[in-house]
All heavy atoms as an XYZ file, in Angstrom:
1046
protein
N     103.577    116.496     75.356
C     103.246    117.354     76.475
C     102.778    118.701     75.937
O     103.084    119.091     74.831
C     104.471    117.504     77.377
C     104.206    118.408     78.519
S     104.929    117.825     80.016
C     104.945    119.311     80.910
N     102.091    119.443     76.786
C     101.569    120.738     76.373
C     102.700    121.721     76.148
O     103.785    121.584     76.659
C     100.604    121.305     77.440
C     101.328    121.473     78.768
C      99.394    120.450     77.581
C     100.572    122.218     79.804
N     102.409    122.724     75.385
C     103.392    123.761     75.112
C     103.461    124.719     76.293
O     102.447    125.187     76.795
C     102.997    124.518     73.849
O     103.799    125.663     73.705
N     104.670    124.985     76.742
C     104.858    125.953     77.816
C     105.294    127.296     77.244
O     105.827    128.145     77.947
C     105.912    125.453     78.806
C     105.400    124.290     79.633
O     104.185    124.208     79.822
O     106.222    123.486     80.086
N     105.076    127.507     75.957
C     105.464    128.723     75.282
C     104.666    129.893     75.863
O     103.443    129.914     75.821
C     105.195    128.582     73.785
C     105.775    129.729     72.990
O     106.233    130.712     73.554
N     105.738    129.579     71.697
N     105.385    130.873     76.390
C     104.724    132.004     77.040
C     103.901    132.830     76.056
O     102.962    133.499     76.442
C     105.757    132.877     77.747
C     106.360    132.209     78.957
C     107.314    133.117     79.706
O     107.306    134.345     79.459
O     108.057    132.614     80.540
N     104.247    132.806     74.775
C     103.507    133.585     73.788
C     102.096    133.046     73.595
O     101.213    133.764     73.163
C     104.256    133.565     72.453
C     105.614    134.229     72.532
C     106.440    134.009     71.280
O     105.935    133.418     70.311
O     107.600    134.433     71.273
N     101.875    131.759     73.890
C     100.573    131.123     73.714
C      99.679    131.265     74.939
O      98.526    130.867     74.903
C     100.742    129.635     73.409
C     101.486    129.392     72.109
O     101.560    130.323     71.278
O     101.994    128.272     71.936
N     100.185    131.810     76.029
C      99.433    131.853     77.277
C      99.221    133.284     77.767
O     100.040    134.158     77.528
C     100.181    131.067     78.349
C     100.345    129.599     78.032
C     100.969    128.874     79.202
C     101.158    127.421     78.920
N      99.941    126.667     78.827
N      98.116    133.462     78.493
C      97.865    134.762     79.117
C      98.698    134.830     80.398
O      99.216    133.821     80.880
C      96.384    134.922     79.478
O      96.051    133.970     80.484
C      95.487    134.755     78.257
N      98.807    136.031     80.967
C      99.550    136.197     82.211
C      98.937    135.356     83.325
O      99.640    134.750     84.142
C      99.595    137.666     82.627
C     100.529    138.492     81.793
C     100.579    139.924     82.284
C     101.510    140.740     81.398
N     101.601    142.127     81.837
N      97.615    135.292     83.338
C      96.927    134.498     84.366
C      97.284    133.018     84.235
O      97.528    132.341     85.235
C      95.419    134.684     84.242
C      94.629    133.951     85.322
C      93.141    134.226     85.209
O      92.752    135.407     85.133
O      92.393    133.232     85.197
N      97.349    132.511     83.007
C      97.702    131.106     82.789
C      99.150    130.821     83.189
O      99.447    129.763     83.748
C      97.485    130.716     81.319
C      96.025    130.649     80.927
C      95.826    130.462     79.438
O      96.639    130.985     78.633
O      94.849    129.792     79.067
N     100.042    131.768     82.926
C     101.446    131.605     83.305
C     101.583    131.560     84.825
O     102.293    130.714     85.376
C     102.308    132.725     82.700
C     102.336    132.586     81.175
C     103.720    132.695     83.273
C     102.945    133.782     80.458
N     100.891    132.444     85.518
C     100.928    132.466     86.983
C     100.335    131.172     87.545
O     100.886    130.578     88.473
C     100.187    133.700     87.538
C      99.995    133.602     89.043
C     100.941    134.976     87.170
N      99.239    130.712     86.967
C      98.608    129.480     87.428
C      99.542    128.287     87.228
O      99.678    127.446     88.121
C      97.293    129.254     86.695
C      96.505    128.084     87.218
C      95.147    127.953     86.529
O      94.900    128.549     85.490
N      94.279    127.179     87.128
N     100.206    128.202     86.089
C     101.149    127.113     85.823
C     102.311    127.159     86.813
O     102.727    126.123     87.349
C     101.664    127.204     84.384
C     102.627    126.116     83.942
C     101.961    124.740     84.024
C     103.105    126.392     82.525
N     102.827    128.358     87.086
C     103.919    128.510     88.052
C     103.468    128.068     89.447
O     104.223    127.415     90.176
C     104.401    129.955     88.077
N     102.234    128.413     89.804
C     101.687    128.012     91.101
C     101.617    126.491     91.216
O     102.064    125.912     92.207
C     100.304    128.621     91.307
C      99.566    128.215     92.578
C     100.302    128.727     93.804
C      98.145    128.730     92.549
N     101.070    125.829     90.177
C     100.977    124.364     90.199
C     102.358    123.725     90.321
O     102.556    122.777     91.072
C     100.289    123.842     88.930
C      98.807    124.084     88.875
C      98.206    124.467     87.687
C      97.998    123.941     89.990
C      96.836    124.691     87.613
C      96.636    124.171     89.922
C      96.059    124.538     88.743
O      94.710    124.763     88.681
N     103.309    124.233     89.578
C     104.664    123.655     89.620
C     105.314    123.866     90.974
O     106.011    122.988     91.480
C     105.509    124.236     88.500
C     105.084    123.688     87.162
C     106.018    124.088     86.073
N     105.594    123.472     84.817
C     105.987    123.860     83.642
N     106.835    124.851     83.529
N     105.546    123.261     82.555
N     105.104    125.027     91.597
C     105.671    125.278     92.922
C     105.043    124.369     93.971
O     105.739    123.892     94.868
C     105.527    126.748     93.303
C     106.544    127.613     92.613
O     107.658    127.196     92.352
N     106.161    128.835     92.297
N     103.751    124.151     93.877
C     103.084    123.230     94.811
C     103.653    121.827     94.642
O     103.969    121.148     95.628
C     101.557    123.251     94.614
C     100.991    124.591     95.090
C     100.892    122.092     95.357
C      99.533    124.817     94.741
N     103.798    121.367     93.393
C     104.374    120.051     93.137
C     105.785    119.948     93.712
O     106.148    118.940     94.332
C     104.411    119.741     91.640
C     103.029    119.501     91.060
O     102.077    119.241     91.845
O     102.892    119.584     89.822
N     106.593    121.009     93.538
C     107.961    121.004     94.065
C     107.972    120.955     95.593
O     108.842    120.308     96.185
C     108.739    122.216     93.559
C     109.028    122.136     92.077
O     109.059    121.047     91.498
N     109.239    123.280     91.442
N     107.015    121.616     96.234
C     106.919    121.563     97.699
C     106.586    120.138     98.170
O     107.158    119.655     99.140
C     105.870    122.541     98.210
S     106.379    124.266     98.065
N     105.668    119.467     97.459
C     105.337    118.093     97.814
C     106.540    117.173     97.635
O     106.759    116.262     98.440
C     104.150    117.572     97.003
C     102.823    117.930     97.601
C     101.982    118.813     96.954
C     102.417    117.397     98.810
C     100.756    119.152     97.509
C     101.201    117.732     99.372
C     100.364    118.623     98.717
N     107.341    117.401     96.604
C     108.542    116.582     96.387
C     109.489    116.738     97.571
O     110.029    115.748     98.076
C     109.237    116.963     95.060
C     110.619    116.340     94.969
C     108.385    116.529     93.887
N     109.683    117.967     98.037
C     110.559    118.193     99.194
C     110.004    117.516    100.441
O     110.750    116.907    101.215
C     110.742    119.689     99.443
C     111.635    120.359     98.429
C     111.791    121.839     98.715
C     112.615    122.510     97.633
N     112.742    123.950     97.856
N     108.694    117.599    100.642
C     108.077    116.933    101.793
C     108.258    115.416    101.712
O     108.519    114.756    102.721
C     106.585    117.268    101.873
C     106.227    118.635    102.408
C     104.742    118.916    102.203
C     106.594    118.750    103.879
N     108.135    114.849    100.509
C     108.277    113.410    100.331
C     109.678    112.942    100.697
O     109.852    111.854    101.247
C     107.981    113.013     98.885
C     106.541    113.157     98.501
C     106.314    113.013     97.003
O     107.231    112.783     96.240
N     105.073    113.168     96.585
N     110.670    113.740    100.399
C     112.046    113.338    100.665
C     112.416    113.504    102.141
O     113.316    112.833    102.622
C     112.994    114.125     99.778
C     112.823    113.725     98.322
C     113.787    114.416     97.411
C     113.485    113.943     96.000
N     114.478    114.190     95.046
N     111.714    114.371    102.861
C     112.067    114.669    104.241
C     111.166    114.000    105.272
O     111.549    113.884    106.435
C     112.034    116.179    104.469
C     113.041    116.924    103.636
C     112.866    118.431    103.709
O     111.972    118.938    104.386
N     113.706    119.158    102.999
N     109.969    113.570    104.889
C     109.008    113.041    105.859
C     108.417    111.720    105.386
O     107.897    111.633    104.270
C     107.871    114.047    106.064
C     108.379    115.371    106.597
O     108.824    115.456    107.711
N     108.324    116.398    105.764
N     108.446    110.739    106.242
C     107.961    109.393    105.927
C     106.502    109.384    105.479
O     106.139    108.677    104.547
C     108.137    108.493    107.160
C     107.821    107.053    106.930
C     108.836    106.340    106.050
O     109.987    106.767    105.979
O     108.442    105.341    105.417
N     105.648    110.175    106.121
C     104.221    110.138    105.804
C     103.891    110.674    104.412
O     102.838    110.381    103.875
C     103.368    110.890    106.861
C     103.451    110.223    108.198
C     103.773    112.349    106.947
N     104.796    111.460    103.820
C     104.555    112.017    102.498
C     105.177    111.187    101.372
O     104.977    111.487    100.206
C     105.087    113.450    102.406
C     104.255    114.434    103.168
C     104.654    114.892    104.411
C     103.063    114.903    102.645
C     103.885    115.798    105.111
C     102.288    115.812    103.345
C     102.700    116.259    104.586
N     105.940    110.153    101.709
C     106.582    109.339    100.672
C     105.511    108.642     99.839
O     104.568    108.073    100.372
C     107.543    108.334    101.279
C     108.762    109.034    101.862
C     109.827    108.101    102.260
C     110.998    108.923    102.775
N     112.104    108.109    103.136
N     105.649    108.700     98.509
C     104.610    108.124     97.659
C     104.534    106.606     97.763
O     105.554    105.927     97.834
C     105.020    108.558     96.256
C     106.454    108.911     96.336
C     106.722    109.310     97.745
N     103.316    106.094     97.788
C     103.036    104.655     97.761
C     102.021    104.426     96.651
O     100.942    105.009     96.673
C     102.440    104.180     99.080
O     103.355    104.333    100.121
N     102.375    103.594     95.695
C     101.489    103.293     94.573
C     101.591    101.814     94.242
O     102.595    101.176     94.552
C     101.833    104.141     93.321
C     101.625    105.613     93.583
C     103.240    103.885     92.848
N     100.556    101.249     93.612
C     100.641     99.845     93.212
C     101.412     99.682     91.908
O     101.422    100.584     91.066
C      99.178     99.433     93.029
C      98.493    100.702     92.678
C      99.225    101.799     93.405
N     102.060     98.537     91.766
C     102.645     98.183     90.477
C     101.487     97.926     89.514
O     100.519     97.259     89.870
C     103.505     96.920     90.592
C     104.852     97.070     91.288
C     105.503     95.706     91.482
C     105.768     97.993     90.508
N     101.571     98.460     88.311
C     100.506     98.257     87.330
C     100.875     97.193     86.314
O     100.037     96.805     85.508
C     100.164     99.568     86.597
O     101.345    100.074     85.982
C      99.597    100.588     87.560
N     102.098     96.724     86.351
C     102.536     95.673     85.443
C     103.827     95.058     85.936
O     104.577     95.672     86.692
N     104.087     93.820     85.489
C     105.273     93.119     85.950
C     106.272     92.828     84.838
O     107.421     92.524     85.116
C     104.873     91.823     86.650
N     105.839     92.868     83.584
C     106.757     92.580     82.487
C     106.633     93.670     81.445
O     105.821     93.527     80.541
C     106.449     91.206     81.852
O     106.307     90.254     82.875
C     107.540     90.796     80.922
N     107.329     94.750     81.541
C     108.306     95.131     82.553
C     107.636     95.696     83.807
O     106.455     96.040     83.776
C     109.117     96.222     81.850
C     108.142     96.868     80.925
C     107.234     95.750     80.469
N     108.432     95.816     84.878
C     107.910     96.401     86.115
C     107.552     97.849     85.850
O     108.358     98.620     85.335
C     108.964     96.341     87.220
C     109.287     94.978     87.793
C     110.477     95.071     88.730
C     108.082     94.406     88.508
N     106.323     98.244     86.196
C     105.900     99.626     85.950
C     104.857    100.064     86.984
O     104.149     99.246     87.553
C     105.363     99.790     84.544
C     104.167     98.940     84.220
C     103.797     99.073     82.734
N     102.684     98.221     82.392
C     102.785     96.966     81.946
N     103.974     96.431     81.782
N     101.711     96.261     81.663
N     104.786    101.390     87.168
C     103.813    101.978     88.082
C     103.465    103.374     87.594
O     104.259    104.031     86.918
C     104.375    102.040     89.495
N     102.276    103.839     87.947
C     101.794    105.168     87.532
C     102.307    106.228     88.497
O     101.586    106.739     89.350
C     100.265    105.174     87.477
O      99.815    104.304     86.485
N     103.560    106.573     88.339
C     104.240    107.591     89.136
C     105.302    108.180     88.220
O     105.748    107.519     87.288
C     104.850    106.952     90.413
C     105.401    108.005     91.345
C     105.875    105.891     90.076
C     105.788    107.465     92.719
N     105.671    109.449     88.431
C     106.620    110.035     87.498
C     107.309    111.288     87.993
O     107.539    111.459     89.188
N     107.603    112.167     87.051
C     108.372    113.381     87.347
C     107.645    114.325     88.296
O     108.286    115.050     89.055
C     108.699    114.111     86.047
C     109.679    113.384     85.171
S     109.984    114.333     83.679
C     111.117    113.243     82.832
N     106.335    114.323     88.274
C     105.569    115.190     89.179
C     105.861    114.837     90.636
O     105.859    115.700     91.499
C     104.073    115.036     88.895
C     103.196    115.939     89.730
C     101.753    115.795     89.330
C     100.872    116.694     90.154
N      99.473    116.577     89.752
N     106.162    113.560     90.882
C     106.495    113.102     92.232
C     107.991    113.199     92.513
O     108.467    112.706     93.531
C     106.021    111.654     92.433
C     104.517    111.498     92.458
C     103.875    111.477     91.072
O     104.562    111.248     90.058
O     102.655    111.710     91.003
N     108.736    113.838     91.616
C     110.152    114.103     91.843
C     111.101    113.016     91.371
O     112.281    113.061     91.696
N     110.619    112.051     90.595
C     111.504    110.992     90.128
C     112.464    111.524     89.065
O     112.053    112.210     88.137
C     110.707    109.819     89.555
C     109.763    109.092     90.506
C     109.133    107.901     89.801
C     110.477    108.652     91.764
N     113.731    111.203     89.229
C     114.749    111.599     88.259
C     115.547    110.400     87.767
O     116.290    110.511     86.804
C     115.725    112.619     88.871
O     116.333    112.047     90.037
C     115.007    113.912     89.239
N     115.409    109.271     88.436
C     116.139    108.058     88.064
C     117.046    107.622     89.199
O     117.683    108.448     89.839
N     117.046    106.330     89.451
C     117.900    105.794     90.506
C     117.250    105.699     91.870
O     117.816    105.083     92.775
N     116.076    106.284     92.067
C     115.410    106.190     93.368
C     115.044    104.727     93.644
O     114.742    103.976     92.731
C     114.133    107.035     93.410
C     114.358    108.515     93.331
C     114.440    109.065     91.923
O     114.342    108.292     90.968
O     114.634    110.276     91.775
N     115.073    104.378     94.915
C     114.740    103.005     95.302
C     113.373    102.969     95.975
O     113.012    103.876     96.722
C     115.792    102.439     96.249
C     117.124    102.216     95.577
C     118.104    101.577     96.526
C     119.435    101.356     95.826
N     120.405    100.745     96.730
N     112.643    101.897     95.681
C     111.333    101.666     96.267
C     111.310    100.296     96.918
O     111.838     99.325     96.374
C     110.239    101.707     95.184
C     109.896    103.089     94.714
C     110.705    103.765     93.815
C     108.748    103.718     95.165
C     110.387    105.030     93.372
C     108.416    104.988     94.721
C     109.237    105.645     93.828
N     110.695    100.210     98.085
C     110.450     98.931     98.758
C     109.145     98.373     98.203
O     108.186     99.119     98.008
C     110.326     99.135    100.269
C     110.190     97.869    101.061
C     111.450     97.027    101.029
O     112.544     97.534    101.191
N     111.293     95.751    100.807
N     109.104     97.075     97.930
C     107.911     96.424     97.390
C     107.246     95.630     98.503
O     107.907     94.892     99.240
C     108.267     95.487     96.215
C     107.002     94.864     95.640
C     109.032     96.239     95.137
N     105.922     95.771     98.623
C     105.148     95.087     99.655
C     104.005     94.299     99.022
O     103.411     94.731     98.044
C     104.535     96.104    100.632
C     105.548     96.905    101.397
C     105.959     98.156    100.946
C     106.102     96.422    102.578
C     106.886     98.910    101.645
C     107.037     97.166    103.285
C     107.422     98.406    102.815
O     108.344     99.141    103.505
N     103.696     93.160     99.630
C     102.553     92.361     99.200
C     101.572     92.265    100.362
O     101.966     92.036    101.509
C     102.995     90.956     98.801
C     101.845     90.074     98.343
C     102.308     88.680     97.940
O     103.343     88.220     98.417
O     101.583     88.058     97.150
N     100.297     92.466    100.086
C      99.256     92.352    101.092
C      98.940     90.874    101.288
O      98.546     90.188    100.348
C      98.002     93.105    100.654
C      96.867     93.208    101.667
C      97.306     93.981    102.895
C      95.666     93.873    101.036
N      99.144     90.376    102.516
C      98.902     88.959    102.806
C      97.994     88.831    104.020
O      97.935     89.713    104.870
C     100.215     88.177    103.054
C     101.069     88.136    101.810
C     100.995     88.767    104.206
N      97.294     87.720    104.074
C      96.381     87.447    105.190
C      97.125     86.630    106.247
O      97.729     85.610    105.931
C      95.177     86.641    104.690
C      94.230     86.251    105.772
S      92.979     87.435    105.760
C      91.481     86.708    105.861
N      97.091     87.103    107.490
C      97.673     86.360    108.607
C      96.649     85.302    109.022
O      95.572     85.636    109.536
C      97.994     87.314    109.753
C      98.715     86.636    110.907
O      98.762     85.390    110.947
O      99.240     87.369    111.762
N      96.953     84.031    108.795
C      96.013     82.940    109.064
C      95.666     82.813    110.547
O      94.557     82.421    110.890
C      96.589     81.616    108.550
C      96.811     81.589    107.056
C      95.523     81.747    106.270
O      94.451     81.364    106.704
N      95.640     82.338    105.089
N      96.595     83.153    111.426
C      96.352     83.034    112.866
C      95.365     84.069    113.385
O      94.484     83.751    114.191
C      97.674     83.144    113.628
C      98.624     81.998    113.356
C      99.947     82.183    114.053
O     100.069     83.093    114.899
O     100.875     81.401    113.754
N      95.510     85.310    112.942
C      94.670     86.390    113.473
C      93.530     86.777    112.528
O      92.608     87.457    112.943
C      95.517     87.645    113.758
O      96.066     88.115    112.526
C      96.627     87.350    114.752
N      93.629     86.372    111.268
C      92.606     86.730    110.296
C      92.721     88.161    109.793
O      91.815     88.660    109.132
N      93.832     88.825    110.110
C      94.043     90.195    109.654
C      94.989     90.210    108.451
O      95.689     89.238    108.185
C      94.646     91.065    110.775
O      95.909     90.507    111.168
C      93.721     91.127    111.973
N      94.974     91.314    107.759
C      95.894     91.457    106.635
C      97.055     92.357    107.044
O      96.911     93.228    107.911
C      95.197     92.071    105.412
O      94.620     93.312    105.788
C      94.135     91.135    104.870
N      98.192     92.109    106.411
C      99.369     92.933    106.673
C     100.226     92.958    105.419
O     100.056     92.134    104.511
C     100.168     92.398    107.859
C     100.724     90.999    107.648
C     101.495     90.533    108.846
C     102.040     89.117    108.588
N     102.867     88.642    109.652
N     101.127     93.916    105.356
C     102.034     94.031    104.227
C     103.357     93.357    104.571
O     103.944     93.625    105.614
C     102.289     95.497    103.860
C     101.143     96.124    103.112
C     100.208     96.921    103.775
C     100.988     95.916    101.755
C      99.159     97.500    103.081
C      99.931     96.485    101.055
C      99.038     97.275    101.726
O      97.996     97.843    101.036
N     103.832     92.490    103.666
C     105.131     91.837    103.818
C     106.078     92.383    102.766
O     105.705     92.539    101.606
C     105.011     90.322    103.615
C     104.419     89.589    104.762
C     104.435     88.074    104.546
O     104.975     87.587    103.523
O     103.915     87.377    105.418
N     107.314     92.633    103.182
C     108.324     93.114    102.246
C     108.688     91.997    101.274
O     108.901     90.863    101.670
C     109.575     93.572    102.996
C     109.353     94.806    103.824
C     110.620     95.269    104.531
O     111.739     94.838    104.151
O     110.490     96.059    105.460
N     108.760     92.351     99.987
C     109.082     91.369     98.955
C     110.347     91.711     98.187
O     110.761     90.955     97.318
C     107.915     91.221     97.969
C     106.696     90.584     98.579
C     107.026     89.169     99.006
C     105.830     88.500     99.629
N     106.095     87.129    100.023
N     110.955     92.858     98.464
C     112.183     93.237     97.784
C     112.235     94.721     97.506
O     111.413     95.495     97.990
N     113.232     95.113     96.729
C     113.377     96.511     96.340
C     113.522     96.595     94.823
O     113.979     95.651     94.175
C     114.613     97.166     96.998
O     115.785     96.447     96.627
C     114.482     97.210     98.500
N     113.115     97.734     94.305
C     113.256     98.015     92.879
C     113.822     99.419     92.730
O     113.774    100.234     93.661
C     111.919     97.872     92.113
C     110.840     98.783     92.695
C     111.463     96.425     92.096
C     109.525     98.753     91.933
N     114.359     99.691     91.548
C     115.011    100.969     91.284
C     114.418    101.580     90.026
O     114.146    100.879     89.052
C     116.503    100.706     91.105
C     117.373    101.907     91.044
C     118.830    101.448     90.985
C     119.764    102.609     90.922
N     121.161    102.170     90.836
N     114.225    102.902     90.027
C     113.671    103.614     88.879
C     114.662    103.542     87.721
O     115.850    103.817     87.878
C     113.376    105.094     89.226
C     112.936    105.866     87.999
C     112.334    105.183     90.322
N     114.157    103.169     86.540
C     114.947    103.134     85.315
C     115.071    104.570     84.803
O     114.078    105.176     84.393
C     114.264    102.242     84.279
C     115.047    102.100     82.992
O     116.119    102.742     82.855
O     114.594    101.341     82.120
N     116.273    105.108     84.851
C     116.510    106.528     84.540
C     115.993    106.952     83.161
O     115.541    108.068     82.981
C     118.000    106.826     84.647
C     118.332    108.281     84.634
C     119.787    108.519     84.951
C     120.010    109.996     85.200
N     121.269    110.271     85.825
N     116.019    106.074     82.191
C     115.610    106.442     80.845
C     114.132    106.284     80.560
O     113.675    106.585     79.456
N     113.341    105.812     81.540
C     111.921    105.538     81.303
C     111.048    106.079     82.423
O     110.370    105.326     83.114
C     111.704    104.033     81.150
C     112.331    103.504     79.893
O     111.924    103.843     78.800
N     113.358    102.685     80.059
N     111.077    107.400     82.592
C     110.280    108.045     83.640
C     109.135    108.804     82.980
O     109.339    109.588     82.052
C     111.136    109.005     84.484
C     112.287    108.229     85.141
C     110.281    109.698     85.545
C     113.294    109.106     85.830
N     107.927    108.597     83.478
C     106.734    109.241     82.946
C     106.766    110.737     83.277
O     106.922    111.131     84.430
C     105.506    108.580     83.559
C     104.196    109.158     83.179
C     103.864    109.812     82.035
C     102.990    109.118     83.954
N     102.534    110.175     82.036
C     101.984    109.758     83.209
C     102.676    108.592     85.193
C     100.688    109.896     83.668
C     101.384    108.724     85.651
C     100.396    109.362     84.894
N     106.568    111.579     82.276
C     106.492    113.021     82.491
C     105.026    113.389     82.708
O     104.275    113.597     81.766
C     107.071    113.784     81.310
C     107.189    115.279     81.584
O     106.740    115.732     82.658
O     107.733    115.996     80.722
N     104.625    113.439     83.965
C     103.239    113.736     84.326
C     103.115    115.103     84.994
O     102.272    115.314     85.840
C     102.677    112.639     85.239
C     103.479    112.457     86.513
O     104.605    112.930     86.637
N     102.915    111.755     87.476
N     103.929    116.046     84.563
C     103.963    117.370     85.186
C     102.999    118.349     84.551
O     103.317    119.501     84.342
C     105.378    117.943     85.107
C     106.392    117.145     85.884
C     107.761    117.703     85.677
N     108.126    117.478     84.274
C     109.288    117.808     83.749
N     110.196    118.404     84.466
N     109.540    117.563     82.478
N     101.810    117.956     84.248
C     100.819    118.877     83.719
C      99.643    118.938     84.681
O      99.490    118.083     85.542
C     100.348    118.466     82.323
C     100.045    117.003     82.182
C      98.859    116.465     82.649
C     100.970    116.138     81.603
C      98.586    115.116     82.541
C     100.701    114.783     81.493
C      99.512    114.283     81.953
O      99.239    112.943     81.858
N      98.822    119.972     84.524
C      97.670    120.114     85.408
C      96.498    119.323     84.848
O      96.513    118.914     83.694
C      97.270    121.596     85.528
O      96.831    122.050     84.254
C      98.422    122.441     86.025
N      95.495    119.131     85.637
C      94.331    118.356     85.207
C      93.624    119.006     84.020
O      93.027    118.334     83.198
C      93.331    118.184     86.357
C      93.867    117.331     87.491
S      94.380    115.700     86.968
C      92.817    114.935     86.676
N      93.687    120.316     83.904
C      93.023    120.991     82.796
C      93.887    121.024     81.540
O      93.403    121.339     80.473
C      92.651    122.438     83.184
O      93.853    123.139     83.544
C      91.664    122.450     84.329
N      95.166    120.705     81.666
C      96.088    120.767     80.532
C      96.576    119.388     80.078
O      97.652    119.267     79.523
C      97.314    121.620     80.889
C      96.971    123.082     81.048
O      95.988    123.513     80.428
O      97.680    123.783     81.770
N      95.797    118.348     80.304
C      96.195    117.010     79.881
C      96.287    116.994     78.359
O      95.353    117.394     77.674
C      95.182    115.950     80.365
C      95.551    114.575     79.858
C      95.104    115.949     81.885
N      97.440    116.558     77.827
C      97.586    116.559     76.375
C      96.618    115.589     75.710
O      96.432    114.476     76.166
C      99.034    116.115     76.148
C      99.531    115.623     77.445
C      98.605    116.078     78.520
N      95.999    116.043     74.622
C      95.063    115.189     73.888
C      95.812    114.363     72.862
O      96.753    114.839     72.237
C      94.016    116.056     73.192
C      93.083    116.749     74.162
C      92.032    117.565     73.437
O      91.754    117.283     72.268
O      91.491    118.481     74.066
N      95.397    113.124     72.692
C      96.002    112.269     71.690
C      97.422    111.862     72.021
O      98.156    111.416     71.164
N      97.837    112.055     73.256
C      99.187    111.682     73.664
C      99.258    110.171     73.833
O      98.616    109.613     74.712
C      99.539    112.397     74.968
C     100.972    112.160     75.408
O     101.766    111.625     74.607
O     101.297    112.507     76.549
N     100.018    109.521     72.985
C     100.137    108.069     73.044
C     101.322    107.615     73.887
O     101.635    106.430     73.923
C     100.274    107.489     71.627
C      99.000    107.692     70.819
O      97.918    107.762     71.432
O      99.099    107.786     69.589
N     102.001    108.531     74.547
C     103.152    108.174     75.374
C     102.690    107.323     76.552
O     101.568    107.478     77.040
C     103.841    109.434     75.879
N     103.548    106.426     77.029
C     103.183    105.585     78.179
C     102.852    106.428     79.401
O     103.436    107.483     79.617
C     104.441    104.750     78.437
C     105.235    104.839     77.186
C     104.878    106.141     76.536
N     101.915    105.950     80.188
C     101.484    106.649     81.396
C     102.026    105.931     82.637
O     101.313    105.698     83.597
C      99.956    106.707     81.465
C      99.310    107.315     80.241
C      99.395    108.812     80.257
C      98.564    109.455     79.191
N      99.194    109.637     77.921
N     103.313    105.594     82.590
C     103.932    104.898     83.712
C     105.450    105.070     83.665
O     106.011    105.514     82.663
C     103.580    103.415     83.698
C     103.833    102.726     82.367
C     105.100    102.324     81.994
C     102.791    102.506     81.483
C     105.334    101.711     80.774
C     103.009    101.889     80.260
C     104.289    101.496     79.915
O     104.524    100.888     78.710
N     106.084    104.708     84.770
C     107.539    104.697     84.889
C     107.975    103.250     84.994
O     107.302    102.436     85.637
C     107.967    105.488     86.142
O     107.623    106.865     85.936
C     109.453    105.369     86.411
N     109.104    102.931     84.378
C     109.638    101.574     84.432
C     110.661    101.454     85.559
O     111.341    102.417     85.908
C     110.296    101.198     83.105
C     109.372    101.162     81.889
C     110.153    100.740     80.653
C     108.199    100.233     82.111
N     110.754    100.238     86.108
C     111.650     99.951     87.218
C     112.517     98.748     86.893
O     112.139     97.900     86.083
C     110.843     99.640     88.489
C     110.042    100.805     88.991
C     108.791    101.086     88.468
C     110.538    101.623     89.983
C     108.047    102.168     88.915
C     109.806    102.710     90.440
C     108.560    102.974     89.904
N     113.670     98.669     87.558
C     114.553     97.510     87.452
C     114.502     96.782     88.784
O     114.534     97.406     89.842
C     115.982     97.952     87.163
C     116.139     98.649     85.832
C     117.555     99.133     85.636
C     117.685     99.884     84.327
N     119.023    100.442     84.153
N     114.412     95.449     88.722
C     114.380     94.680     89.957
C     113.979     93.254     89.707
O     114.100     92.741     88.595
N     113.460     92.616     90.724
C     113.098     91.200     90.698
C     112.034     90.900     89.653
O     111.123     91.688     89.423
C     112.584     90.775     92.073
O     112.070     89.472     92.025
N     112.141     89.738     89.043
C     111.139     89.277     88.076
C     109.982     88.561     88.772
O     109.014     88.192     88.143
C     111.785     88.323     87.060
C     112.958     88.923     86.327
C     112.531     90.035     85.404
C     113.735     90.548     84.628
N     113.599     91.880     84.157
N     110.060     88.382     90.075
C     109.032     87.649     90.817
C     107.925     88.544     91.365
O     107.038     88.082     92.062
C     109.673     86.881     91.977
C     110.667     85.839     91.512
C     111.284     85.124     92.680
C     112.292     84.095     92.186
N     112.919     83.374     93.283
N     107.960     89.821     91.035
C     106.955     90.755     91.541
C     105.736     90.742     90.636
O     105.828     90.463     89.448
C     107.550     92.156     91.633
C     108.808     92.265     92.499
C     109.360     93.666     92.461
C     108.541     91.816     93.917
N     104.573     91.054     91.211
C     103.304     90.978     90.488
C     102.560     92.311     90.505
O     102.722     93.105     91.435
C     102.412     89.911     91.129
C     102.976     88.496     91.183
C     102.095     87.614     92.042
C     103.109     87.935     89.780
N     101.718     92.558     89.492
C     100.885     93.760     89.517
C     100.009     93.773     90.774
O      99.550     92.729     91.229
C     100.024     93.620     88.259
C     100.764     92.705     87.363
C     101.504     91.763     88.282
N      99.806     94.951     91.324
C      98.992     95.092     92.531
C      99.827     95.187     93.798
O      99.338     95.684     94.813
N     101.073     94.723     93.753
C     101.943     94.883     94.914
C     102.224     96.368     95.087
O     102.346     97.112     94.115
C     103.251     94.109     94.735
C     103.083     92.620     94.787
S     104.706     91.832     94.658
C     104.244     90.145     94.997
N     102.308     96.818     96.330
C     102.532     98.234     96.616
C     104.018     98.545     96.659
O     104.811     97.729     97.133
C     101.910     98.606     97.962
C     100.403     98.540     98.001
S      99.604     99.683     96.876
C      99.992    101.238     97.623
N     104.377     99.727     96.150
C     105.746    100.193     96.253
C     105.760    101.504     97.020
O     104.820    102.289     96.939
C     106.421    100.347     94.871
C     105.710    101.385     94.006
C     106.473     98.999     94.156
C     106.444    101.706     92.712
N     106.827    101.699     97.806
C     106.960    102.925     98.598
C     108.397    103.415     98.499
O     109.339    102.637     98.637
C     106.598    102.659    100.055
C     106.621    103.915    100.907
C     106.112    103.651    102.292
C     106.084    104.950    103.084
N     105.530    104.750    104.402
N     108.550    104.709     98.270
C     109.872    105.323     98.138
C     110.686    105.121     99.403
O     110.189    105.354    100.504
C     109.707    106.818     97.839
C     110.977    107.623     97.650
C     111.697    107.184     96.370
C     110.667    109.100     97.612
N     111.945    104.676     99.233
C     112.839    104.565    100.396
C     114.031    105.486    100.307
O     114.565    105.893    101.302
C     113.287    103.103    100.672
C     113.909    102.455     99.458
C     112.147    102.299    101.201
C     114.458    101.055     99.719
N     114.521    105.794     99.098
C     115.550    106.825     98.923
C     115.619    107.283     97.498
O     115.146    106.726     96.609
C     116.934    106.450     99.347
C     117.410    105.050     99.417
C     118.877    105.028     99.705
C     119.374    103.690    100.139
N     120.720    103.501    100.235
C-alpha cells in the first residue's frame, strides 16, 4: 500500500487523503443503516470463495452476505434472483483497497479480493449482498 507518511506529502495531499477517507467512512455508515446502500458484488471465484470488495467498503471480518443466482423463470420468460445461501467474510483475508484512484500502488502483487467462508456449491458470477 502507499505510504501515508506525512513527511512525504504536501498539505494539499494530506487534506485530499483525509477527504477521501471521510467520504469512504460516510458510505460505510450509509451501507450499514440503509438497504439501498448495501454493497452488492459478484463472486469472482469459487475455490476459494472470493469477491472484489474490501476495507474501503467497511469490511472488518465476520460480516454476512446473502448469495443470489440469476435464473430465468420459464413460465414468464423473465429473470429473477434466487437465494442460494449465505457466506461470511474471512477475518484474516480482507482486501485493503483504501487508496484513491490516483494513488494505486505500483507493482503490488497482493490479492485484489476478499475471501469468504461458506458453501462449496457457489459459483463465480453469483451476486452477494451484505446482510449484517
